[in-house]
C-alpha positions in Angstrom: 155.0 -11.3 117.9 152.8 -10.0 120.8 152.2 -6.3 120.5 152.9 -4.5 123.8 149.8 -2.9 125.3 149.7 0.8 126.2 149.2 1.5 129.8 145.7 2.6 130.8 145.6 6.3 131.4 148.9 6.9 129.7 149.6 10.4 128.4 149.6 9.5 124.8 146.2 10.2 123.2 144.2 7.1 122.5 142.7 8.6 119.4 146.1 9.2 117.8 146.8 5.4 118.3 150.6 5.1 118.0 151.7 2.5 115.5 152.9 0.1 118.3 149.2 -0.5 119.1 148.6 -2.2 115.8 150.0 -5.6 114.9 152.3 -4.5 112.2 153.1 -1.6 109.9 151.3 -2.6 106.8 152.7 -1.3 103.6 150.3 -0.1 101.0 150.6 -1.2 97.4 149.4 1.3 94.9 149.2 0.5 91.2 148.2 3.3 88.9 147.5 3.2 85.2 150.4 4.1 83.0 149.8 7.1 80.9 150.2 6.1 77.3 152.4 8.3 75.3 151.3 6.8 72.0 148.8 8.7 69.9 146.8 7.9 66.8 148.4 6.9 63.5 151.2 9.1 62.3 149.9 10.5 59.0 152.2 12.6 57.0 150.7 15.7 55.4 150.3 15.4 51.6 152.6 17.2 49.4 151.4 19.6 46.7 151.9 17.0 44.1 149.7 14.4 45.8 146.6 13.4 44.1 143.3 14.5 45.4 142.4 10.9 46.2 145.5 10.5 48.4 144.7 13.7 50.2 141.2 12.6 50.9 142.3 9.3 52.3 144.9 10.9 54.6 142.3 13.4 55.8 139.9 10.6 56.5 142.6 8.7 58.5 143.3 11.9 60.6 139.6 12.4 61.5 138.7 8.7 62.0 138.7 7.7 65.7 138.3 4.1 64.7 141.5 3.7 62.8 143.5 0.5 63.3 146.2 2.3 65.3 143.7 4.0 67.6 141.9 0.7 68.2 145.1 -1.0 69.1 146.1 1.8 71.5 142.7 1.7 73.2 142.8 -2.1 73.4 146.2 -2.0 75.1 144.9 0.6 77.6 141.9 -1.5 78.4 144.0 -4.6 78.9 146.3 -2.7 81.3 143.3 -1.3 83.2 141.7 -4.8 83.5 145.0 -6.3 84.6 145.3 -3.7 87.3 141.8 -4.4 88.6 142.7 -8.1 88.7 146.0 -7.5 90.5 144.5 -5.2 93.1 141.7 -7.7 93.7 144.1 -10.6 94.2 146.3 -8.6 96.6 143.3 -7.3 98.6 143.9 -8.5 102.2 141.2 -10.1 104.2 142.2 -8.1 107.3 144.1 -4.8 107.2 144.6 -1.6 109.2 143.8 1.6 107.4 143.7 5.4 108.2 140.7 7.3 106.8 137.4 6.7 108.6 135.6 9.7 107.3 132.7 7.8 105.7 132.2 5.4 108.7 128.7 5.5 110.4 130.3 5.8 113.8 132.9 8.4 112.8 131.5 11.1 115.2 128.9 9.5 117.5 129.8 8.2 120.9 133.4 9.2 121.1 133.3 12.0 123.7 130.3 10.7 125.7 131.5 7.1 125.9 135.2 7.6 126.0 135.8 10.8 128.0 139.0 9.3 129.5 141.6 6.9 128.3 140.3 3.4 127.6 141.0 0.7 130.1 143.8 -1.8 129.6 141.3 -4.6 129.6 139.4 -2.9 126.7 142.5 -2.4 124.6 143.6 -6.0 125.3 140.3 -7.4 124.0 140.2 -5.2 120.9 143.7 -6.4 120.0 142.5 -9.9 120.7 139.6 -9.5 118.3 142.0 -8.1 115.7 144.2 -11.2 116.0 141.2 -13.5 115.6 140.0 -11.7 112.5 143.5 -11.6 111.0 143.9 -15.3 111.3 140.5 -16.9 111.1 138.2 -15.0 108.7 136.5 -17.3 106.1 137.3 -16.6 102.5 134.1 -14.6 101.9 134.4 -12.0 104.7 136.8 -9.1 104.6 137.5 -6.6 107.4 139.2 -3.2 107.8 140.3 -1.8 111.2 141.3 1.8 111.8 144.7 2.8 113.2 143.4 6.0 114.7 140.1 4.5 116.0 140.5 1.1 117.6 136.8 1.3 118.5 135.5 0.8 115.0 135.7 -1.7 112.1 134.2 -2.2 108.7 133.3 -5.5 107.2 131.9 -6.8 103.9 130.2 -10.2 103.6 129.8 -12.0 100.3 126.3 -13.4 99.8 126.3 -17.2 100.1 125.7 -19.5 97.1 122.3 -21.1 97.0 120.5 -18.0 98.5 118.8 -15.0 96.9 121.9 -13.0 98.1 124.5 -15.0 96.1 127.4 -13.0 94.7 126.2 -9.8 96.4 128.2 -7.6 98.8 126.9 -6.5 102.1 128.7 -3.9 104.2 128.6 -3.4 108.0 130.0 -0.7 110.2 130.9 -1.8 113.7 131.5 0.0 117.0 133.0 -1.5 120.2 131.5 0.3 123.3 133.7 1.0 126.4 131.9 -1.9 128.1 133.1 -4.4 125.6 133.3 -7.4 125.9 130.8 -7.4 128.7 128.3 -6.0 126.1 128.2 -6.9 122.4 129.4 -4.6 119.7 127.0 -2.3 117.8 126.5 -3.2 114.1 125.1 -0.9 111.4 124.1 -2.3 108.0 124.9 0.0 105.1 121.6 -0.6 103.5 121.4 2.2 100.9 117.8 2.6 102.0 116.8 -1.0 101.1 115.4 -3.7 103.4 116.7 -6.8 101.8 116.0 -9.1 104.7 113.7 -9.3 107.7 116.7 -8.9 110.0 118.4 -6.1 108.0 116.4 -2.9 108.2 116.6 0.0 105.7 117.5 2.1 108.8 120.7 0.0 109.2 119.4 -1.9 112.3 120.6 -5.5 112.5 118.4 -7.9 114.4 120.4 -10.7 115.8 120.3 -12.5 119.1 124.1 -12.5 119.4 123.9 -8.6 119.4 121.1 -8.6 122.0 118.9 -6.9 119.4 116.6 -9.9 119.2 115.4 -12.6 121.6 117.4 -15.7 122.1 118.5 -18.3 124.7 121.8 -19.6 126.0 124.6 -19.5 123.4 122.3 -17.6 121.0 122.9 -14.5 123.1 126.2 -12.6 123.7 128.4 -14.3 126.3 131.0 -11.9 127.8 134.6 -12.9 127.2 133.4 -15.9 125.1 131.5 -14.5 122.1 133.5 -12.7 119.4 133.3 -10.3 116.5 134.1 -13.2 114.2 131.1 -15.1 115.6 128.8 -12.1 114.8 130.0 -11.9 111.2 129.7 -15.6 110.5 126.2 -15.6 112.1 125.0 -12.8 109.9 126.3 -14.7 106.8 124.8 -18.1 107.8 121.7 -17.2 109.8 120.5 -13.9 108.2 121.6 -14.2 104.6 120.1 -17.7 104.2 118.2 -19.6 101.5 114.7 -18.9 102.9 114.8 -15.4 104.5 111.0 -15.3 104.5 111.0 -17.5 107.6 113.3 -15.0 109.4 110.1 -13.0 110.0 109.0 -13.7 113.6 105.4 -14.3 112.5 106.5 -17.0 110.1 109.4 -18.6 112.0 107.3 -21.3 113.5 104.6 -21.5 110.9 103.9 -25.0 109.4 105.3 -25.4 105.9 102.5 -25.8 103.3 102.5 -25.3 99.5 101.0 -21.8 100.0 103.6 -20.8 102.5 106.4 -22.1 100.3 105.1 -20.1 97.4 105.1 -17.0 99.5 108.7 -17.8 100.5 109.7 -18.1 96.8 108.0 -14.8 96.0 109.9 -13.2 98.9 113.2 -14.6 97.4 112.4 -12.9 94.1 112.1 -9.5 95.8 115.2 -10.2 97.9 117.3 -10.9 94.8 116.0 -7.8 93.0 117.0 -5.7 96.1 120.3 -7.4 96.2 120.9 -6.4 92.5 119.9 -2.8 93.4 122.5 -3.0 96.2 125.1 -4.2 93.7 124.4 -1.4 91.3 124.7 1.2 94.1 128.0 -0.3 95.4 129.7 -0.6 92.0 129.0 3.1 91.5 129.7 4.1 95.1 132.1 1.7 96.8 132.9 2.4 100.5 136.3 3.7 101.4 139.2 1.2 101.4 137.0 -1.3 99.5 137.1 0.3 96.0 139.6 -2.3 94.6 137.7 -5.2 96.2 134.3 -4.1 94.8 135.7 -3.5 91.3 137.5 -6.8 91.3 134.6 -8.8 92.7 132.1 -7.6 90.1 134.6 -8.0 87.3 135.1 -11.6 88.4 131.4 -12.4 89.2 129.6 -10.1 86.9 129.0 -12.7 84.2 127.6 -15.2 86.7 125.2 -12.5 88.2 123.9 -11.7 84.7 123.4 -15.4 83.9 121.4 -15.7 87.1 119.3 -12.7 86.1 118.4 -14.2 82.7 117.9 -17.7 84.2 115.4 -16.3 86.9 113.6 -14.3 84.2 113.1 -17.5 82.3 111.6 -19.3 85.3 114.5 -20.8 87.2 114.0 -20.7 90.9 115.9 -17.9 92.7 118.9 -19.2 94.5 119.5 -22.2 92.3 123.1 -22.8 91.3 124.2 -20.8 88.2 127.6 -22.0 87.1 129.3 -22.0 83.8 126.0 -21.4 82.0 124.4 -24.5 83.5 121.1 -23.8 85.4 120.0 -26.1 88.2 116.2 -26.2 87.6 113.9 -27.4 90.3 110.6 -28.9 89.2 107.7 -26.5 89.5 110.0 -23.5 89.9 108.8 -21.5 86.9 106.9 -18.9 88.9 108.8 -15.6 88.6 106.1 -13.0 88.5 105.6 -10.6 85.6 106.3 -7.6 87.9 109.5 -9.0 89.2 110.6 -10.0 85.7 110.1 -6.5 84.4 112.0 -5.0 87.3 114.9 -7.5 86.9 115.0 -6.9 83.1 115.6 -3.2 83.7 118.1 -3.8 86.5 120.1 -6.3 84.4 120.6 -3.7 81.7 122.1 -1.3 84.2 124.2 -4.1 85.7 125.4 -5.1 82.3 126.6 -1.6 81.6 128.5 -1.3 84.9 130.0 -4.7 84.9 131.3 -4.2 81.4 133.0 -1.0 82.5 134.8 -3.0 85.2 136.0 -5.5 82.6 133.6 -8.4 83.3 133.1 -10.9 80.5 129.6 -9.9 79.4 130.1 -10.5 75.7 127.1 -12.9 75.3 124.8 -10.5 77.1 126.1 -7.5 75.1 125.3 -9.4 71.9 121.9 -10.4 73.2 121.2 -6.8 74.1 122.2 -5.6 70.6 119.9 -8.1 69.0 116.9 -7.0 71.1 117.6 -3.3 70.3 
């Protein structure tokens, strides 16, 4: 059903965004852990006629946190917690409209100076048009949240593509639509956590992309008013920036002739990119952005085992970016060149990831057993 557009310059405040400006009233599903009323084993106090051995056994049962009853209770609670993570992850919508934007990069900037008056009808129409495209056409590995009270901003997460040093990682972007949109492209800020994981994604948050007019380009590579879209920007970042050989994203190397030495430098760059991607994972699993908490927890619960398999495979010489699936490593001849420094860094990171993924319920049993043997 087509949502009616608010008249430009209407008395209703744009920043309060009445519900009729969004496509639908989206109900929120909240699932909370049930508080267990069960305690430890019910141990009856010994009578005066009980033997000392019986009293000793009962006292030991009272004090022991590892009794059979306690273990069963904890196991049930963990299963419930894991089931809730799975359910919330499965129910997580690819596109949704939310309320709180307090942690958004553009939460304060540009509002008063760029929108001193009501937005134009054309602007509102195009933002709603973008929402509709995102709601219907997002690929399976991109998720977006719009804000009911701030139509000028979005947040998106892109899942790192398979076959690249960014596989199974999560990469978050905060987006701002200027009042000149769609004559000018949106502004995009990468939530880097202080890490530069790619030549096009700066630690400052800058995103270099021709489509955003932040890098050189020709023809359809550049933003085309009323033709280019936000979906096109997100897909371009996933396909063109988070690619298998990001080393060649560097302007100095983009046109360089491929030689064995250049390819070796590219492989070394991939090692560093994967390590930085793992550091990003560790930060996100501990500090998920607002409205994506359930998605981050569920994603790493589902993919944690695969990520750890990749870590161990790469430390053993498998080329970064090779397919890691069901414990089978796709090894490319001559790929055993993971540097000692990178191996040491990844070893330490994998231990931290193992701890965090286990807390989220990921199947890490083989790595926990391996870690215990080494310790």
